[in-house]
C-alpha positions in Angstrom: 22.6 -2.6 14.9 23.8 0.9 14.0 21.9 4.1 14.2 19.3 4.5 11.5 19.4 7.3 8.9 17.1 10.2 9.5 16.1 12.3 6.5 15.7 16.1 7.1 14.0 18.8 5.1 17.4 20.0 3.9 18.4 16.7 2.4 18.0 15.9 -1.3 17.6 12.6 -3.2 19.2 12.7 -6.7 17.9 9.8 -8.8 20.3 9.2 -11.7 19.2 8.1 -15.2 16.5 5.5 -14.4 15.6 5.3 -18.1 14.4 2.5 -20.3 17.7 2.3 -22.3 19.6 1.5 -19.1 17.2 -1.2 -18.0 16.9 -4.8 -19.4 15.8 -4.7 -23.0 17.3 -1.2 -23.5 20.1 -0.2 -25.8 22.7 0.1 -23.0 21.2 -2.2 -20.4 22.7 -2.2 -16.9 22.4 -5.7 -15.5 19.5 -5.7 -13.1 18.8 -2.0 -13.8 15.1 -2.3 -13.2 15.7 -3.8 -9.8 16.5 -0.3 -8.4 13.0 1.0 -9.2 11.0 -0.5 -6.3 13.8 0.5 -3.9 13.8 4.1 -5.1 10.0 4.2 -5.0 10.1 3.2 -1.3 12.7 5.9 -0.6 10.9 8.7 -2.4 8.2 9.5 0.3 11.0 10.2 2.8 12.4 13.1 0.9 10.9 16.6 0.5 13.5 17.4 -2.2 14.2 15.2 -5.2 16.0 15.7 -8.5 15.8 13.4 -11.4 18.5 13.3 -14.1 17.9 12.2 -17.7 20.4 11.2 -20.3 19.3 13.2 -23.4 21.5 12.6 -26.4 21.1 13.9 -30.0 21.1 11.1 -32.5 24.6 11.9 -33.7 26.2 12.2 -30.3 30.0 12.0 -30.1 30.0 9.2 -27.6 28.2 6.8 -29.8 30.4 4.1 -31.4 28.3 4.3 -34.5 29.7 7.8 -35.1 33.3 6.4 -35.3 33.9 4.0 -38.2 35.7 0.9 -37.1 35.0 1.4 -33.5 32.9 -0.7 -31.1 31.1 0.0 -27.9 33.5 0.0 -24.9 36.4 1.1 -27.1 38.1 4.2 -25.7 39.1 7.2 -27.9 40.9 10.4 -27.3 38.5 13.3 -26.9 39.5 17.0 -26.6 38.7 16.7 -22.9 40.4 13.3 -22.3 39.7 9.6 -22.7 36.1 8.8 -23.9 34.5 5.4 -23.7 32.2 4.7 -26.7 28.7 3.4 -26.2 25.8 2.0 -28.2 23.4 4.6 -29.4 21.2 5.2 -26.3 18.8 7.7 -24.7 18.3 9.5 -27.9 16.1 12.6 -27.4 12.4 11.9 -27.8 12.7 8.1 -28.1 11.1 5.6 -25.8 14.6 4.6 -24.6 15.1 8.0 -23.2 11.9 7.9 -21.1 12.0 7.2 -17.4 11.1 3.6 -16.5 7.4 3.4 -16.5 7.2 2.1 -12.9 9.4 4.9 -11.4 7.1 7.0 -9.3 8.5 10.4 -8.2 5.6 12.8 -8.3 7.3 15.4 -6.1 10.5 15.8 -8.1 11.3 19.5 -8.1 13.7 19.3 -11.0 14.4 17.1 -14.0 18.0 17.7 -15.2 18.8 16.7 -18.8 22.4 16.0 -19.6 24.5 14.8 -22.6 22.6 17.0 -25.0 25.7 18.8 -26.3 26.7 16.8 -29.4 30.5 17.0 -29.0 30.8 16.2 -25.3 29.6 13.4 -23.0 28.1 14.0 -19.6 28.1 11.4 -16.8 27.9 13.7 -13.8 24.8 15.5 -12.8 27.1 18.5 -12.0 29.5 18.8 -14.9 30.0 17.7 -18.4 32.9 15.4 -19.0 35.3 18.3 -19.6 34.9 18.8 -15.9 34.5 22.6 -16.6 31.0 23.0 -18.1 28.5 23.1 -15.2 24.9 21.8 -15.5 23.6 24.4 -13.0 22.8 21.8 -10.3 25.3 23.1 -7.8 23.7 26.5 -7.9 20.2 25.0 -7.6 21.1 23.1 -4.5 23.0 26.0 -2.9 20.2 28.4 -3.5 17.7 26.0 -1.9 20.1 25.3 1.0 20.3 21.6 0.5 23.8 20.6 1.8 23.4 16.8 2.0 22.9 14.6 -1.1 21.7 11.0 -1.3 22.4 9.3 -4.7 20.7 6.3 -6.3 20.2 5.0 -9.8 22.2 4.0 -12.9 24.9 3.2 -13.4 26.8 3.1 -10.1 30.3 3.0 -11.7 29.7 5.8 -14.2 27.0 8.5 -13.7 26.5 7.8 -10.0 30.2 7.8 -9.3 30.9 11.0 -11.3 28.0 12.8 -9.7 29.2 11.7 -6.2 32.7 12.9 -6.9 31.7 16.3 -8.2 29.2 16.8 -5.4 31.9 16.0 -2.8 34.4 18.4 -4.5 31.7 21.1 -4.5 31.5 20.8 -0.7 28.3 18.8 -0.3 28.0 15.9 2.1 27.3 12.8 -0.1 25.9 9.4 0.6 25.4 6.7 -2.1 22.5 4.2 -1.5 24.4 1.4 -3.1 21.7 -1.3 -3.1 19.5 1.2 -5.1 22.2 1.4 -7.8 23.5 -1.1 -10.4 26.8 -1.2 -12.2 27.8 -1.8 -15.8 31.2 -3.1 -14.5 33.5 -2.6 -17.5 37.0 -3.9 -16.7 36.6 -3.6 -12.9 34.9 -0.2 -13.0 32.5 -1.1 -10.1 35.3 -1.7 -7.6 37.3 1.2 -9.0 34.2 3.4 -8.3 34.0 2.1 -4.7 37.7 2.8 -4.1 37.4 6.3 -5.6 34.4 7.2 -3.4 36.0 5.8 -0.3 39.0 8.1 -1.0 36.7 11.1 -1.1 34.9 10.0 2.1 31.6 9.4 0.3 29.5 7.1 2.5 28.0 4.0 1.1 24.7 3.1 2.8 21.7 0.7 2.1 18.0 1.5 1.7 17.6 -0.6 4.8 19.5 2.0 6.9 16.7 4.5 6.9 14.6 4.9 10.0 
C-alpha cells in the first residue's frame, strides 16, 4: 500500500461544473455524473481552500448546435479560435440546469467562478477561455493566496477537467486529478485522449481513497 495523500493549508480543491445539466436528466448529461457528488462531499472537509466553477451560458451561446442551422450536437465547426464542438443548449444563465447539484455540499467554498458567459467563445478551462488567451482570473487568485497545489474533481473529465488541468500545469501549478471523482462524456475516445495528454504533462491521477 502506497503513502497516503496529506492535504495542507496551501492546497486547493477545484470542483468543476457539478451542475444539474451535466447530471442524469440534464440537457448535456455526463453518464454517471451525479455519482461524483458523494465522493466530492467526503473530500470537502479535508480542504481549507475550495473553488467551484459554474458553466454560465447566455441563451444564444455560440457553442449551442441550435445556433447553427443544419448542425447537430457533437458536430465540430471552425471558430475564430480553432475547432469548436457543438453542444445541446445547456447551463443557460438563471435556469435550473445551471444550478449546482442539490446534494453538493461545499459550504466553505471561497470562490465561485462562472465561465462561458461570453456569447462568442466557449470556455472549458477554469483558467482560460477556449481562445487560450483570455484569462478567467483564477491564476491570479491562486497565486495571491499562495496556493501552489491543485486537486481537481468534477465534470466532465475529458473536457473541462482536462483543460483546467492542462492550463494549471502550464501556469506552473502542481496538479492532481481525483479521477474517481470525475466522469467523462467520452466522445470519439476523448476520455483516453485526456488521460494521455495529462500523463504527458505529468499531471498525477489519484483516487479519493488515496487520502489519509
